[in-house]
N, C-alpha and C positions, 0 to 999 in steps of 0.2 A: 696531687701526685698522679702522673699518668699511669696507664696500665703496665708499661714496661718498668716504671719505678717500683710499682707494687710487686711485680714479678721478681725483680732483683732483690727487694727487701725480703720477700718470702723465701727466696733461695738462701739468702744470708742467714735468716733466722733458722731455717732447716739445717744449714751447715753447722751453726752454733749449737743447736740441740744435739745433733749427731756427734759432734766433737766432744761435747760435755759428757756424753753417755758412753764414750769409749772406755774399755777396760784398760786403764793405764794409770800411772802415777808418777809424780815427781817427788822423790824422797829427799829429805834433808838429812844427810848422814852426819851423826854426832860423834861416832866412834867406829873404828874398823881396824881389825887386826886378824892376821892369818898366821897360825903357828901349828906346825906338824900337819899342815893341810886342813886344819879345822878353822873355819872362818867365823869370827864373832863380829856382829854389827849392832849398833844402836842407831835407829833413824826415826824421824818423825814425818808424818804425812797428814794433810787435812783429810778428814773422813769425807767420803762421797757416796751417795746412794748407789751408784753403779757397782761399788765394791761388793755389795750384798745381792747381786743379781747373778744370773747364770751366763753372763757374757764372758767371753774368753779373751785374754790378751793376744794381740798380734805378735807372735813370737816364733821364729824359726826353731829355737831350742826346744820349746815346749811341743811344737808340732812334730819335730823329729823324735822326741821321747815318746809321744803318744802313738805315732805311727809304728815305731819299732816294737813297742810292747804289744800293741794290738795285732801286729803281724805274727807274733809268737804265741799268743794265747788269747782266750776270750777274756774280756775285761768286765763281763757281767758280774756285779758284786755278789749276787746270790750264788752263782756258780763257784766263785772264788771262795766264798764262805763254806759252802758244802764240801768243797775239796779239802780245805784246811781242817774242817771239823772231822772228817773221816780219818785223816792222818792222826790228829791228836787223840781221837777216841781210841784208836788202835794202840798208840805208843805212849800217850800221856793223858789217860782218861780223867785224872783228877783236875786237869786244867780246862775241861770243856764246859764247865757250868756257866761261865759268863757267855760263852758262844751260844749255848742253847737258849739262854734268856733273850739274847739279842735276836736270834733267828726266829724266836716265837713272836716277835713284834711287840712284846710287852713294854720294852724300854727303848728310848732313843728313836731318831728318825734318820734315814740315810737317803741322799739324793745326789744330784749332779753337783760337782764341785763349783763353788762360787768364784767370782772374779778375784776376791782377795786371796783365797786359797791358792789360786793359780798364779797370781803375781808373786806370792812367796815361793811357790814351786819353781817358777822361772828364775827367781833370784838364786835359789839353791842350785839349779842347773848351771847357772853362770859360774858358780864356784866349783862344782864337781865335774863339769863336762859330761862325758858319756859314761861315767861310772854311775850306773843306775841303781845299784844296790847301795844306796846312800841315804842318810836321814837328815832332816832339818827339824828344828824346833823354834817356836817363836812365842814369847810372852807378849801380849798386847795390852797396853795401858791406854787410858783415855783421860783427857782434861780439856775443859773449855778455856780457851785463851782468846780474850777480846771478842767473845761471841762465836768463835769458831771451834768446832769439835776436832781436836787434834789427837791423832793416834801416835803413841810412842811404842816402837817395836823393838824388843830385845831378840835378836835373831842369831841362831847358831847353825852352821852347815858343816856336816861331817861326811867325808868320803868313805863311809862304812856304816855298818849297822849300829844303832844306838846313837843317842845324842845327849851327852852330859852338858850341863850348864856351866860354862867357865866362871871362875871366881869373880872376874871383873864384871860379868853380866849379873851375877847374884848381888854384888855390891851396888850396881846401878839400879837394880830392882828395888832394893831396900831404900836407897836414896829417893827414888821416884815416889814411893809410897809416902815417905815423910814429906815430900814436896807437893802433896795434894793430888797425885795421879792415882787413878783407880785401875786395878787389875781386872780387865773385862774378860780375858780369855787366854787359852793356850791352843796353839795349832801345831801339829807335827804330821809327818807323813809315815806311812808304812810302805816300804819299797817292795818292788817285785824282785824275787831271787830266781830268775828264770833258769839258772843252771844248777839249782839245788837238787842233788841226787836223791834226796828223800822224797821228792815230788811235791814238797810244800813250797810253792812259788810265791807265797805271800800276797801282797796287794790287798789284804783284807782290811776293811775299815771297821775295826772294833778294838776296844782297849784291852791291853794285856793287864795282868795283875800289877806289874810295875807302873804302868800308866795310871791305873786307878789310885795306887799309893801316892804317886806324884801329885795327882789332882787333889787328893784329900788334903795334902799339905798346903797347896795353893789356895784351896777354898777357905782355909783359915785366914788367909790374907785378903779375902774378899773376892776371889775369882768367881766370875758369874757363869762360866761355861767353858767347854773345850771342843775341839774338832780334830778329827783324823782324816787325812786325805790320801789318795794314791795317785793324784793327778787326773783322775777321771771322775771319781765320786768322793763324797765327804759324809762322815757321820757327825751329826750335830748333837751335843750333849749339854744339858743345863746342869748347873751345880746340884739342883734337886734331884735330877735323874741319876747323876753320878753317885750321890749319897745313897739313893734307893738301890742302885745296882750293887753297890758294895754290901749293903745289908742283905739283899737277896742272895748274893753269891756266898755269903758266910753262913746262911741258914741250911 
């Protein structure tokens, strides 16, 4: 092979590597329904290493969201937590114990949102548009199919605060467990409420009491961990960490 052939081959291989490492997915939608503006989806996608990197999807929706929020407030997670903690300490002091434990650094780790978090966030924005005080939730299952690691995602997008799991999703979760799928995690977002008159603008990546109660139920079904993202950062919680935090918060 001549030098030009080698050069072309090298360029092709570089292109293939770059293409393979893009933060993107091609989902196989198994179920989709929208009722009262709440979107429920079940889809499958082959797991890829890039999902668990800090690469970001190429998305105008996501970029518009991030630019809008960051133009209105600092998105530094420590600052957001300090702000919310001070408000809760003044008005709801009994609900600050979990906050203090996480701020101490004794439990959990927080870092930049990963590709998979942001792909879910982008899917959520596709449903709710520019209604940014809106929440999504996703239960993620895994199963090996013909040697491939397949993720099955039970996704719900709500154009408002809170995200209940529709009955059809709960039924599908039970059926998946019976069919050999493993529940590896739950991911949801904590939105920014930039117009909140109380000054609590949210965007904090830490679990509420209701989040911890939900996780405790899912751990009984084998859930290995959970994440909370705001579209910039994500808190990563193992099942062991969640159980530890619940015990510490109750002491």
